[in-house]
C-alpha positions as CSV (number, residue, x, y, z in Angstrom):
1,M,270.3,-111.1,79.8
2,R,268.8,-111.9,76.4
3,K,266.0,-109.3,76.9
4,D,268.7,-106.8,77.5
5,I,270.4,-107.8,73.9
6,I,266.9,-107.3,72.4
7,K,266.3,-103.9,73.9
8,S,269.7,-102.9,72.7
9,L,269.0,-104.0,69.0
10,I,265.5,-102.3,69.2
11,A,267.1,-99.1,70.6
12,I,269.8,-98.8,68.0
13,R,267.4,-99.3,64.8
14,Q,264.9,-96.9,66.1
15,S,268.0,-94.4,66.4
16,E,268.6,-94.9,62.7
17,I,265.2,-93.7,61.7
18,P,264.8,-92.6,59.0
19,F,266.9,-95.1,57.3
20,D,269.3,-93.6,54.8
21,V,268.1,-95.6,51.5
22,I,267.4,-95.5,47.7
23,E,263.9,-95.7,46.8
24,R,262.5,-98.4,45.2
25,D,259.4,-98.4,42.7
26,V,257.4,-100.9,44.5
27,K,256.2,-99.6,47.9
28,L,255.1,-102.1,50.7
29,P,251.6,-101.2,52.0
30,I,251.4,-99.6,55.5
31,N,248.6,-100.0,58.3
32,R,246.8,-102.8,56.3
33,K,246.7,-104.9,59.6
34,K,248.3,-107.9,57.8
35,I,251.2,-110.1,57.9
36,I,253.4,-108.6,55.1
37,T,256.1,-111.0,53.5
38,I,258.7,-110.2,51.0
39,P,260.1,-113.3,49.3
40,G,262.7,-113.2,46.6
41,V,266.2,-113.9,45.6
42,R,269.1,-113.4,47.8
43,R,270.7,-109.9,48.0
44,C,267.8,-108.2,46.0
45,G,267.0,-105.7,48.8
46,K,264.4,-107.0,50.9
47,S,265.5,-105.8,54.0
48,T,265.8,-102.5,52.2
49,M,262.1,-102.6,51.6
50,L,261.4,-103.1,55.0
51,E,263.1,-99.6,55.5
52,I,261.4,-97.8,53.0
53,A,258.4,-99.1,54.8
54,V,259.6,-97.9,57.8
55,N,260.3,-94.4,56.4
56,N,256.8,-94.3,54.7
57,L,255.3,-94.9,58.3
58,V,257.4,-92.2,60.1
59,R,256.1,-89.7,57.2
60,E,252.6,-90.6,58.0
61,G,253.3,-89.8,61.6
62,V,253.8,-93.0,63.0
63,P,256.5,-92.4,66.0
64,S,259.9,-94.2,65.8
65,E,259.1,-95.5,69.2
66,N,256.2,-97.4,67.7
67,I,258.6,-99.5,65.4
68,L,259.9,-102.7,66.8
69,W,262.6,-103.8,64.1
70,I,264.3,-107.0,64.9
71,G,267.4,-108.5,63.0
72,F,267.9,-112.3,63.9
73,D,271.2,-112.7,62.3
74,D,272.7,-111.1,65.5
75,E,275.0,-114.1,66.7
76,R,273.7,-113.3,70.1
77,L,270.2,-114.2,68.7
78,I,270.7,-117.3,66.7
79,N,270.3,-120.1,69.4
80,M,266.8,-118.7,70.4
81,S,263.9,-121.1,70.6
82,S,260.4,-120.2,69.4
83,E,259.2,-119.9,72.8
84,E,262.2,-117.3,73.5
85,L,260.7,-115.2,70.7
86,D,258.2,-114.0,73.1
87,D,261.0,-112.1,75.0
88,V,260.8,-109.9,72.0
89,I,257.5,-108.4,72.8
90,V,257.9,-108.7,76.6
91,A,261.3,-106.8,76.0
92,Y,259.5,-103.9,74.0
93,M,256.8,-103.7,76.3
94,E,259.0,-103.1,79.0
95,M,260.9,-100.6,76.8
96,F,257.4,-98.5,76.1
97,P,255.0,-99.6,78.9
98,D,252.7,-96.7,77.6
99,I,252.4,-97.7,73.9
100,P,249.5,-100.1,73.3
101,I,251.4,-103.2,71.7
102,K,248.5,-103.1,69.1
103,D,249.6,-99.8,68.0
104,V,253.2,-101.1,67.1
105,H,254.6,-102.1,63.6
106,M,256.9,-105.0,63.9
107,F,259.4,-106.0,61.5
108,F,261.4,-109.2,61.6
109,D,264.2,-109.4,59.4
110,E,266.2,-113.0,59.0
111,I,263.6,-114.5,61.4
112,Q,263.8,-117.8,59.4
113,L,267.1,-118.5,61.5
114,I,265.1,-119.2,64.4
115,K,263.7,-122.6,64.3
116,D,259.6,-122.7,64.3
117,W,259.4,-118.8,63.8
118,E,256.2,-119.2,62.0
119,Y,254.4,-120.2,65.5
120,F,255.7,-117.2,66.9
121,V,254.7,-114.8,64.0
122,L,251.2,-116.4,64.4
123,R,250.7,-116.1,67.8
124,T,251.7,-112.4,67.8
125,Y,249.5,-111.6,64.9
126,K,246.5,-113.1,66.6
127,S,247.2,-111.9,70.2
128,Y,249.2,-108.9,70.0
129,C,249.7,-106.9,66.6
130,K,248.2,-106.7,63.3
131,N,251.0,-105.0,61.5
132,I,253.9,-107.4,60.8
133,Y,256.6,-107.4,58.3
134,I,258.7,-110.4,57.8
135,C,261.4,-111.1,55.5
136,G,264.5,-113.3,55.0
137,S,267.5,-114.5,52.6
138,N,267.3,-118.4,52.3
139,A,265.0,-120.9,51.0
140,T,262.5,-121.3,54.0
141,M,261.3,-117.7,53.0
142,L,259.9,-119.0,49.5
143,S,256.5,-117.9,48.4
144,S,255.1,-121.6,48.8
145,E,256.7,-122.3,52.1
146,L,255.5,-118.9,53.3
147,G,251.9,-119.4,52.6
148,S,252.0,-123.0,54.0
149,A,253.7,-121.9,57.6
150,L,251.6,-118.7,57.7
151,R,248.3,-120.6,56.7
152,G,247.4,-118.1,54.4
153,Y,247.4,-115.2,56.4
154,P,250.1,-113.0,54.5
155,L,250.1,-110.6,51.7
156,E,253.1,-111.2,49.5
157,Y,255.2,-108.7,47.6
158,E,258.1,-110.5,45.6
159,T,261.1,-108.4,45.2
160,Y,263.5,-108.4,42.2
161,P,267.0,-107.0,41.4
162,L,266.7,-103.5,40.0
163,S,264.5,-102.4,37.0
164,F,265.8,-99.9,34.6
165,H,264.0,-97.2,36.2
166,E,265.7,-98.1,39.6
167,F,268.9,-98.7,37.9
168,C,268.9,-95.2,36.8
169,R,267.9,-93.7,40.2
170,F,270.6,-95.5,42.0
171,K,273.0,-94.0,39.3
172,G,271.7,-90.4,39.4
173,I,270.2,-90.5,35.8
174,V,267.1,-88.5,35.0
175,T,264.6,-90.7,33.5
176,D,261.8,-88.2,32.6
177,S,263.9,-85.7,30.3
178,F,263.2,-85.2,26.6
179,L,266.6,-83.2,26.0
180,E,269.0,-85.0,23.6
181,Q,271.8,-85.1,26.1
182,D,269.5,-87.0,28.8
183,K,268.5,-89.4,26.1
184,A,272.0,-90.6,25.3
185,R,272.6,-91.0,28.8
186,L,269.6,-93.2,29.0
187,K,270.7,-95.3,25.9
188,S,274.2,-95.6,27.5
189,A,272.8,-96.6,30.7
190,F,270.8,-99.0,29.2
191,E,273.8,-100.5,27.2
192,T,275.1,-101.1,30.8
193,Y,272.0,-102.3,32.6
194,N,271.6,-105.0,29.7
195,Q,274.7,-106.7,30.3
196,A,275.6,-106.0,33.9
197,S,274.2,-106.8,37.5
198,A,271.1,-105.4,38.7
199,F,271.7,-106.5,42.1
200,P,271.5,-103.2,44.6
201,E,274.9,-104.1,46.1
202,I,276.6,-104.7,42.7
203,V,275.1,-101.5,41.2
204,L,276.5,-99.5,44.2
205,T,280.2,-101.1,43.9
206,S,282.4,-99.5,41.2
207,S,285.2,-102.1,41.1
208,K,284.6,-104.4,38.4
209,L,286.9,-107.1,40.3
210,E,284.8,-106.8,43.8
211,Q,281.4,-107.1,41.4
212,L,282.7,-110.3,40.1
213,K,283.6,-111.6,43.5
214,L,280.4,-110.5,45.0
215,L,278.4,-112.4,42.0
216,H,280.3,-115.4,42.6
217,G,279.4,-115.5,46.1
218,Y,275.7,-115.0,45.6
219,F,275.9,-117.9,43.4
220,D,277.9,-120.1,45.8
221,T,275.6,-119.2,48.5
222,M,272.3,-120.1,46.1
223,I,274.0,-123.6,45.4
224,L,275.4,-124.5,48.6
225,R,272.8,-123.2,51.0
226,D,269.4,-122.5,48.9
227,L,269.7,-125.5,46.8
228,A,272.0,-128.0,48.5
229,E,271.3,-127.6,51.8
230,H,267.8,-126.7,51.9
231,Y,266.7,-129.6,49.6
232,Q,269.3,-131.8,51.1
233,I,271.1,-132.6,47.8
234,T,274.6,-134.1,47.9
235,N,275.7,-134.4,44.2
236,I,277.3,-130.4,44.3
237,G,279.2,-130.8,40.9
238,V,276.4,-132.3,39.1
239,V,274.0,-129.5,40.3
240,R,276.4,-126.6,39.4
241,Y,276.8,-128.3,35.9
242,F,273.1,-128.7,35.4
243,I,272.3,-124.9,36.5
244,K,275.3,-123.5,34.3
245,R,273.6,-125.6,31.3
246,I,270.1,-124.1,31.8
247,M,271.9,-120.6,31.8
248,A,273.7,-121.4,28.6
249,N,270.4,-122.4,27.1
250,L,268.8,-119.0,28.2
251,T,265.6,-117.7,26.1
252,K,265.2,-121.0,24.2
253,P,263.2,-124.1,24.7
254,T,265.1,-126.0,27.1
255,S,264.9,-130.4,27.2
256,I,265.9,-131.6,30.6
257,N,266.2,-135.1,29.0
258,A,268.5,-133.7,26.4
259,I,270.8,-132.3,29.6
260,Y,270.5,-135.5,31.3
261,N,271.5,-137.5,28.3
262,D,274.5,-135.3,28.3
263,I,275.1,-135.9,31.7
264,K,275.2,-139.6,31.6
265,S,277.4,-139.8,28.6
266,Q,280.2,-138.0,30.9
267,G,279.7,-140.9,33.1
268,L,278.2,-138.8,35.8
269,K,275.5,-140.3,37.8
270,V,272.1,-138.7,38.7
271,S,268.4,-139.7,37.8
272,K,266.4,-137.8,35.1
273,D,264.0,-137.3,37.8
274,D,266.5,-135.5,40.2
275,L,266.7,-133.2,37.4
276,Y,263.4,-132.3,36.8
277,L,263.0,-131.6,40.6
278,W,266.3,-129.4,40.6
279,A,264.9,-127.5,37.9
280,D,261.9,-126.7,40.2
281,Y,264.0,-125.9,43.2
282,A,266.3,-123.4,41.0
283,C,262.9,-121.6,40.0
284,S,261.5,-121.7,43.8
285,I,264.7,-120.1,44.9
286,F,264.3,-117.4,42.1
287,L,267.4,-118.4,40.5
288,F,265.4,-119.1,37.3
289,M,261.8,-118.4,36.2
290,R,260.1,-120.3,33.0
291,I,257.6,-120.1,30.8
292,A,255.5,-122.8,28.8
293,K,254.7,-122.7,25.2
294,Y,251.2,-120.9,24.2
295,D,248.6,-123.8,23.7
296,R,244.8,-123.7,24.1
297,S,245.2,-127.3,25.3
298,L,246.4,-127.2,29.0
299,S,247.7,-130.8,28.5
300,K,249.8,-130.1,25.4
301,E,250.9,-126.9,27.2
302,R,252.3,-129.0,30.1
303,R,254.1,-131.4,27.6
304,S,255.8,-128.7,25.8
305,L,259.2,-127.6,26.8
306,D,259.8,-124.8,28.9
307,K,261.9,-121.5,28.3
308,F,264.1,-120.4,31.2
309,Y,265.1,-116.9,32.3
310,C,267.7,-115.8,34.8
311,I,267.1,-113.6,37.7
312,D,270.1,-111.4,36.4
313,N,272.0,-110.8,33.5
314,G,275.2,-109.9,35.5
315,L,274.9,-113.0,37.7
316,R,274.7,-115.5,34.4
317,N,277.4,-113.3,32.8
318,A,279.8,-114.0,35.9
319,I,279.4,-117.5,35.9
320,L,279.6,-118.3,32.2
321,M,282.0,-117.0,29.7
322,P,280.1,-114.2,27.7
323,Q,279.5,-115.3,24.0
324,S,279.0,-113.2,20.9
325,N,275.2,-113.6,20.7
326,D,274.7,-112.8,24.3
327,R,273.5,-109.4,23.9
328,G,270.5,-110.6,22.4
329,K,269.6,-113.3,25.0
330,N,270.3,-110.6,27.7
331,L,267.8,-108.1,25.8
332,E,265.1,-110.9,25.8
333,N,266.1,-111.6,29.5
334,T,265.6,-108.1,30.2
335,V,262.1,-107.6,28.6
336,F,260.9,-110.8,30.6
337,M,261.9,-109.8,33.9
338,Q,260.1,-106.4,33.2
339,L,257.1,-108.3,32.2
340,N,257.2,-110.4,35.3
341,R,257.8,-107.5,37.4
342,N,254.5,-105.9,35.8
343,K,252.2,-108.4,35.2
344,L,248.9,-108.7,37.3
345,P,248.2,-111.6,39.2
346,S,245.9,-112.8,36.5
347,D,248.6,-112.6,34.0
348,K,250.3,-115.5,32.4
349,I,253.3,-115.5,30.4
350,S,253.9,-117.9,27.6
351,Y,256.0,-118.4,24.5
352,Y,254.2,-119.1,20.5
353,Q,256.0,-121.7,18.5
354,G,254.4,-123.1,15.2
355,N,255.6,-122.6,11.8
356,T,257.4,-119.4,13.3
357,E,258.0,-118.4,16.9
358,C,256.8,-115.4,18.8
359,D,259.0,-114.7,22.2
360,F,256.2,-113.6,24.4
361,V,252.4,-114.0,24.7
362,L,250.8,-112.3,27.4
363,Q,247.5,-113.6,28.5
364,R,245.2,-111.7,31.0
365,E,242.5,-114.2,32.1
366,E,241.1,-116.0,29.0
367,R,242.4,-113.1,26.5
368,V,245.6,-112.8,25.0
369,I,246.2,-109.0,25.3
370,L,250.0,-108.6,23.6
371,L,252.5,-110.3,21.7
372,I,256.1,-109.3,21.6
373,Q,259.0,-110.2,19.7
374,V,262.7,-109.2,21.2
375,T,265.6,-108.8,18.8
376,W,268.8,-106.7,18.7
377,S,268.1,-104.9,15.6
378,I,265.6,-105.4,12.7
379,A,267.8,-103.4,10.2
380,D,268.7,-106.9,8.4
381,D,265.9,-107.7,6.3
382,E,266.0,-111.4,6.8
383,T,265.7,-110.5,10.7
384,R,262.9,-108.1,9.9
385,K,260.7,-110.4,8.0
386,R,261.4,-113.3,10.2
387,E,260.0,-111.3,13.3
388,I,257.2,-110.1,11.8
389,K,255.9,-113.5,10.5
390,G,256.2,-114.9,13.9
391,L,253.8,-111.9,14.9
392,Q,251.6,-112.5,12.3
393,E,251.2,-116.1,12.7
394,A,250.7,-115.7,16.7
395,S,248.2,-113.2,16.2
396,S,246.2,-115.1,13.7
397,I,246.4,-118.2,16.2
398,T,245.5,-116.1,19.4
399,G,243.3,-113.2,18.0
400,C,245.4,-110.9,19.3
401,D,246.4,-107.4,17.5
402,N,248.4,-105.8,20.0
403,L,251.6,-106.5,18.4
404,L,255.0,-105.1,19.4
405,I,258.8,-105.5,18.5
406,I,261.4,-104.4,20.9
407,T,265.0,-103.7,19.9
408,N,267.9,-102.1,21.1
409,D,267.6,-98.9,19.7
410,E,265.0,-98.7,17.1
411,K,261.7,-96.9,16.7
412,D,258.9,-97.3,14.0
413,S,255.4,-97.8,13.5
414,F,253.9,-99.7,10.5
415,H,250.8,-101.6,8.9
416,I,251.4,-104.9,7.4
417,K,248.5,-107.1,5.8
418,G,246.0,-105.4,7.9
419,K,248.2,-105.8,11.2
420,H,249.5,-102.7,12.9
421,I,253.0,-103.3,14.4
422,N,255.0,-101.1,17.1
423,V,258.8,-101.1,16.9
424,M,260.3,-99.6,20.5
425,P,263.5,-99.4,21.9
426,A,264.2,-101.1,24.7
427,W,265.4,-98.3,27.1
428,E,261.8,-96.4,26.3
429,W,259.7,-99.4,26.8
430,L,261.3,-100.4,30.1
431,L,260.6,-96.8,31.4
432,D,256.8,-97.0,30.2
433,N,254.8,-97.6,33.2
434,R,251.5,-97.8,31.4
435,S,253.1,-100.9,29.1
436,L,250.8,-103.6,31.0
437,T,248.0,-101.6,32.2
438,N,246.8,-100.0,29.4
439,F,244.5,-102.7,28.2
């Protein structure tokens, strides 16, 4: 009976190929003979990435019959054991006895819902098929846990909410035109992108009220399932408050100890160690990412306060009451997310803080290759001086002369005290695919 259900699910997905999806900038590799994993925050489009990979395989000449796709969120499969997962292979072979199993491309969506799924995946990889793609929506599909479960076999492709380039594609906005009207559309689109959500479902939803409801649903699921359930946290109210405090302090060095003292002063019970763990967990589920203060001494760097960045501006804005200065925070968060998307595996992002501050220090192996200040505008003379001084001091400390100021809509280039500084509007920098590869 279960094999009949599996056969039906395989046939239904094959009948839907090619999938009707909007392309993403990152492409999953095909025919790599590897287990490909797609970790990432909930609802960022991981299943869509699998569908795009299937479309690319078909374009390369792979017959749809060679695609085995199973979504384990079907209620008829949820009670399967890891041993019963072998029925997936048997069912497919009964459907297509003439297709060698080694030539099949297997896509397992939401497989984490089956207990001990990793043993099945490893057994399948070693015994049957070398092209396996897996993704899922909860904390058991984290980068660290996938690597541990699959013993180092997978190639990992982290997925994020939409980049600005992808946002424009979803909205049907031309990004490679130099006509003034198209530039005006890009500027307007960026204003929206910088404050709204970049989760694909939200971008394709027109109703503001429905967007808000969806974002609150995402947040509740992250708190209740990815954090509380997965990490066995019972103090839900304090967790919510703690996460909101980090959100409110976005882009600034954040003292967990200060938040602990605040919580304690309210008569709420939680240990300081728990808060540090919760911060780690929140980063593990991709709700936040964090960077340390730049220092040549690793021990001093570890003792510094981290800056936290949120996975999505729209999610943060839905959970917190927007403040008047949030557009600058949103801009810095947007720039960080793009840096994080485009950095190489050997790259490291940190911030500089001395007599002055510099928002981002990008280090490639042992060399600092880029210093970035992010500010809404440098039209104000005091703001301009502050941003330039931060770059100058960070440049003298790091030895990096590649200096950039990213603003909302200003463009300039000038020399000051022997240093060349470029000023770019954020919308233009976000669309520059060479921004981190031309060093």
